[in-house]
C-alpha positions as protocol buffer text, in pm:
chain_id: "A"
residue {
  index: 1
  type: GLY
  ca { x: 212 y: -1456 z: -4455 }
}
residue {
  index: 2
  type: SER
  ca { x: 497 y: -1696 z: -4496 }
}
residue {
  index: 3
  type: ASP
  ca { x: 594 y: -1965 z: -4250 }
}
residue {
  index: 4
  type: GLU
  ca { x: 890 y: -1749 z: -4145 }
}
residue {
  index: 5
  type: TRP
  ca { x: 661 y: -1452 z: -4074 }
}
residue {
  index: 6
  type: HIS
  ca { x: 430 y: -1671 z: -3862 }
}
residue {
  index: 7
  type: LYS
  ca { x: 727 y: -1816 z: -3674 }
}
residue {
  index: 8
  type: GLN
  ca { x: 868 y: -1469 z: -3608 }
}
residue {
  index: 9
  type: ARG
  ca { x: 527 y: -1343 z: -3491 }
}
residue {
  index: 10
  type: LYS
  ca { x: 491 y: -1642 z: -3256 }
}
residue {
  index: 11
  type: GLU
  ca { x: 841 y: -1588 z: -3112 }
}
residue {
  index: 12
  type: SER
  ca { x: 770 y: -1217 z: -3063 }
}
residue {
  index: 13
  type: HIS
  ca { x: 446 y: -1297 z: -2882 }
}
residue {
  index: 14
  type: LYS
  ca { x: 624 y: -1552 z: -2660 }
}
residue {
  index: 15
  type: GLU
  ca { x: 885 y: -1290 z: -2566 }
}
residue {
  index: 16
  type: VAL
  ca { x: 622 y: -1026 z: -2486 }
}
residue {
  index: 17
  type: GLU
  ca { x: 434 y: -1277 z: -2271 }
}
residue {
  index: 18
  type: ARG
  ca { x: 756 y: -1382 z: -2095 }
}
residue {
  index: 19
  type: ARG
  ca { x: 835 y: -1019 z: -2010 }
}
residue {
  index: 20
  type: ARG
  ca { x: 477 y: -966 z: -1886 }
}
residue {
  index: 21
  type: ARG
  ca { x: 505 y: -1265 z: -1651 }
}
residue {
  index: 22
  type: GLU
  ca { x: 845 y: -1143 z: -1533 }
}
residue {
  index: 23
  type: VAL
  ca { x: 702 y: -800 z: -1443 }
}
residue {
  index: 24
  type: ILE
  ca { x: 412 y: -964 z: -1257 }
}
residue {
  index: 25
  type: ASN
  ca { x: 649 y: -1196 z: -1069 }
}
residue {
  index: 26
  type: GLN
  ca { x: 875 y: -904 z: -974 }
}
residue {
  index: 27
  type: GLY
  ca { x: 573 y: -717 z: -841 }
}
residue {
  index: 28
  type: ILE
  ca { x: 464 y: -1018 z: -636 }
}
residue {
  index: 29
  type: ASP
  ca { x: 819 y: -1056 z: -503 }
}
residue {
  index: 30
  type: ARG
  ca { x: 820 y: -690 z: -396 }
}
residue {
  index: 31
  type: LEU
  ca { x: 486 y: -739 z: -220 }
}
residue {
  index: 32
  type: ALA
  ca { x: 625 y: -1045 z: -40 }
}
residue {
  index: 33
  type: GLU
  ca { x: 908 y: -828 z: 96 }
}
residue {
  index: 34
  type: LEU
  ca { x: 662 y: -571 z: 233 }
}
residue {
  index: 35
  type: VAL
  ca { x: 394 y: -800 z: 375 }
}
residue {
  index: 36
  type: PRO
  ca { x: 467 y: -957 z: 712 }
}
residue {
  index: 37
  type: SER
  ca { x: 493 y: -1336 z: 709 }
}
residue {
  index: 38
  type: ALA
  ca { x: 420 y: -1363 z: 339 }
}
residue {
  index: 39
  type: GLU
  ca { x: 457 y: -1710 z: 197 }
}
residue {
  index: 40
  type: LYS
  ca { x: 616 y: -1804 z: -134 }
}
residue {
  index: 41
  type: ASN
  ca { x: 285 y: -1903 z: -295 }
}
residue {
  index: 42
  type: LYS
  ca { x: 180 y: -1618 z: -526 }
}
residue {
  index: 43
  type: GLY
  ca { x: -189 y: -1652 z: -445 }
}
residue {
  index: 44
  type: ARG
  ca { x: -120 y: -1641 z: -70 }
}
residue {
  index: 45
  type: ILE
  ca { x: 114 y: -1343 z: -112 }
}
residue {
  index: 46
  type: LEU
  ca { x: -160 y: -1150 z: -291 }
}
residue {
  index: 47
  type: ALA
  ca { x: -426 y: -1251 z: -35 }
}
residue {
  index: 48
  type: GLN
  ca { x: -198 y: -1154 z: 255 }
}
residue {
  index: 49
  type: ALA
  ca { x: -117 y: -822 z: 85 }
}
residue {
  index: 50
  type: VAL
  ca { x: -489 y: -743 z: 63 }
}
residue {
  index: 51
  type: ASP
  ca { x: -540 y: -834 z: 431 }
}
residue {
  index: 52
  type: TYR
  ca { x: -237 y: -626 z: 531 }
}
residue {
  index: 53
  type: ILE
  ca { x: -360 y: -322 z: 337 }
}
residue {
  index: 54
  type: HIS
  ca { x: -702 y: -353 z: 504 }
}
residue {
  index: 55
  type: ARG
  ca { x: -535 y: -364 z: 847 }
}
residue {
  index: 56
  type: LEU
  ca { x: -319 y: -62 z: 764 }
}
residue {
  index: 57
  type: LYS
  ca { x: -622 y: 136 z: 647 }
}
residue {
  index: 58
  type: ALA
  ca { x: -813 y: 48 z: 965 }
}
residue {
  index: 59
  type: THR
  ca { x: -516 y: 151 z: 1180 }
}
residue {
  index: 60
  type: GLU
  ca { x: -486 y: 475 z: 985 }
}
residue {
  index: 61
  type: ALA
  ca { x: -855 y: 554 z: 1040 }
}
residue {
  index: 62
  type: LYS
  ca { x: -822 y: 488 z: 1415 }
}
residue {
  index: 63
  type: ASN
  ca { x: -510 y: 707 z: 1434 }
}
residue {
  index: 64
  type: ILE
  ca { x: -678 y: 991 z: 1246 }
}
residue {
  index: 65
  type: GLU
  ca { x: -974 y: 976 z: 1485 }
}
residue {
  index: 66
  type: LYS
  ca { x: -742 y: 966 z: 1789 }
}
residue {
  index: 67
  type: TRP
  ca { x: -526 y: 1252 z: 1661 }
}
residue {
  index: 68
  type: THR
  ca { x: -833 y: 1462 z: 1577 }
}
residue {
  index: 69
  type: ILE
  ca { x: -958 y: 1426 z: 1935 }
}
residue {
  index: 70
  type: GLU
  ca { x: -610 y: 1499 z: 2074 }
}
residue {
  index: 71
  type: LYS
  ca { x: -584 y: 1810 z: 1857 }
}
residue {
  index: 72
  type: LEU
  ca { x: -926 y: 1933 z: 1972 }
}
residue {
  index: 73
  type: LEU
  ca { x: -822 y: 1883 z: 2335 }
}
residue {
  index: 74
  type: ALA
  ca { x: -489 y: 2056 z: 2277 }
}
residue {
  index: 75
  type: ASP
  ca { x: -661 y: 2349 z: 2103 }
}
residue {
  index: 76
  type: GLN
  ca { x: -904 y: 2374 z: 2393 }
}
residue {
  index: 77
  type: ALA
  ca { x: -619 y: 2369 z: 2646 }
}
residue {
  index: 78
  type: ILE
  ca { x: -432 y: 2638 z: 2450 }
}
residue {
  index: 79
  type: SER
  ca { x: -745 y: 2852 z: 2442 }
}
residue {
  index: 80
  type: GLU
  ca { x: -796 y: 2813 z: 2818 }
}
residue {
  index: 81
  type: LEU
  ca { x: -431 y: 2886 z: 2895 }
}
residue {
  index: 82
  type: THR
  ca { x: -433 y: 3188 z: 2663 }
}
residue {
  index: 83
  type: SER
  ca { x: -743 y: 3317 z: 2841 }
}
residue {
  index: 84
  type: GLN
  ca { x: -582 y: 3262 z: 3184 }
}
residue {
  index: 85
  type: ASN
  ca { x: -267 y: 3434 z: 3062 }
}
residue {
  index: 86
  type: GLU
  ca { x: -467 y: 3737 z: 2947 }
}
residue {
  index: 87
  type: GLN
  ca { x: -639 y: 3758 z: 3287 }
}
residue {
  index: 88
  type: LEU
  ca { x: -301 y: 3762 z: 3464 }
}
residue {
  index: 89
  type: LYS
  ca { x: -178 y: 4064 z: 3266 }
}
């Protein structure tokens, strides 16, 4: 390859790498908007995003457990009321 070919290949690689960094930075910026009290430091933003996701998953698990119990109690109450209603007929 000629010097021109090598130069063109190097420039192309630099542009691809620049776009890759831009996409990563945009993703980190979007995370910073979603994560409460995220700092501007990329490493901290990513660490806080991980912590936030863990908290959300824990909250979701607690809610699912709570709602499952509430549904069981509601189903039981419906069953009892249906039975009482049948007895009144």
